[in-house]
C-alpha positions in Angstrom: 117.7 -104.6 -31.6 114.7 -102.4 -32.0 111.8 -103.1 -29.7 109.5 -104.0 -32.6 112.1 -106.3 -34.3 110.1 -109.5 -33.9 106.8 -107.9 -35.0 108.5 -106.6 -38.1 110.0 -110.0 -38.8 106.6 -111.8 -38.4 105.0 -109.3 -40.8 107.7 -109.9 -43.3 107.2 -113.7 -43.0 103.5 -113.3 -43.5 104.0 -111.1 -46.6 106.6 -113.5 -48.0 104.3 -116.4 -47.5 101.6 -114.6 -49.4 104.0 -113.7 -52.2 105.4 -117.2 -52.5 101.8 -118.6 -52.4 100.9 -116.3 -55.3 104.1 -116.4 -57.5 105.0 -120.1 -57.4 101.6 -121.3 -58.7 101.8 -118.7 -61.5 105.2 -120.0 -62.5 104.0 -123.6 -62.2 100.8 -123.0 -64.3 102.4 -123.2 -67.7 105.0 -125.7 -66.6 102.9 -128.3 -64.8 99.3 -127.4 -65.5 96.2 -126.1 -63.7 95.8 -128.9 -61.2 99.3 -128.6 -60.0 99.2 -124.8 -59.7 95.9 -125.0 -57.8 97.5 -127.6 -55.5 100.4 -125.3 -54.8 97.9 -122.4 -54.1 95.8 -124.6 -51.7 98.9 -125.8 -49.8 100.3 -122.3 -49.5 96.9 -121.1 -48.2 96.9 -123.8 -45.5 100.5 -122.9 -44.7 99.6 -119.2 -44.2 96.6 -120.0 -42.0 98.7 -122.4 -39.9 101.3 -119.7 -39.3 98.6 -117.2 -38.4 97.0 -119.6 -35.9 100.3 -120.4 -34.3 101.2 -116.7 -34.1 97.9 -115.9 -32.4 98.4 -118.8 -30.0 101.9 -117.7 -29.1 100.7 -114.1 -28.5 97.9 -115.4 -26.3 100.3 -117.5 -24.2 103.0 -114.9 -24.0 100.9 -111.9 -23.1 99.9 -112.1 -19.5 97.7 -109.0 -19.8 95.4 -110.5 -22.4 92.7 -113.1 -21.8 93.9 -116.4 -23.2 92.2 -117.8 -26.3 89.5 -120.3 -25.3 90.0 -123.7 -26.9 93.5 -122.9 -28.0 95.0 -126.0 -26.6 92.3 -128.1 -28.2 92.8 -126.4 -31.5 96.6 -126.9 -31.2 96.1 -130.6 -31.0 93.3 -130.8 -33.6 94.9 -128.6 -36.2 96.8 -131.4 -37.9 93.6 -133.4 -38.1 91.8 -130.4 -39.5 94.6 -129.8 -42.0 94.6 -133.5 -43.0 90.8 -133.4 -43.5 91.1 -130.2 -45.6 93.8 -131.8 -47.8 91.7 -135.0 -48.1 88.7 -132.9 -49.3 90.8 -130.8 -51.7 92.5 -133.9 -53.3 89.4 -136.1 -53.4 86.7 -133.7 -54.6 88.7 -131.4 -56.8 91.3 -133.6 -58.5 94.1 -131.4 -57.4 97.5 -133.2 -57.1 98.4 -134.3 -53.5 102.1 -133.7 -54.2 101.4 -130.1 -55.2 99.4 -129.5 -52.0 102.2 -130.9 -49.9 104.8 -128.7 -51.7 102.5 -125.7 -51.2 102.6 -126.4 -47.4 106.3 -125.6 -47.5 105.6 -121.9 -48.5 105.9 -120.8 -44.9 109.2 -122.6 -44.5 110.5 -120.8 -47.6 109.3 -117.5 -46.2 111.2 -118.1 -43.0 114.4 -119.0 -44.9 114.0 -115.8 -47.0 113.5 -113.8 -43.8 116.7 -115.3 -42.3 118.6 -114.3 -45.5 117.1 -110.8 -45.3 118.2 -110.4 -41.7 121.7 -111.7 -42.5 122.2 -109.4 -45.5 120.4 -106.2 -44.5 120.3 -106.2 -40.7 123.7 -107.5 -39.8 125.1 -104.1 -38.7 122.2 -103.1 -36.5 
């Protein structure tokens, strides 16, 4: 495996999350309406930021040469509360569908599954 294999995979996952977060709401807009599409977009955005935060935390913990992120452990514990608060505000004050936000949160999982398929199909001989 190339030395930058994991970095390339993480970049592909981030790009796939952005693509899923953009394409799925556009497809859902004429089918389910504006509120549902915005909910998907909001959930996918939260999913992307959650992945980015976890990635930076893992890099800080795994790299002995870098100074660790201050407050990372606190943020790791509080991030679910922060995400729940963000979802509450989104649903309560904007009228966006809660189910759509929750489905949008799955964007990162879909991106990881697509990355696995990519590796199985295109990188099996390397």
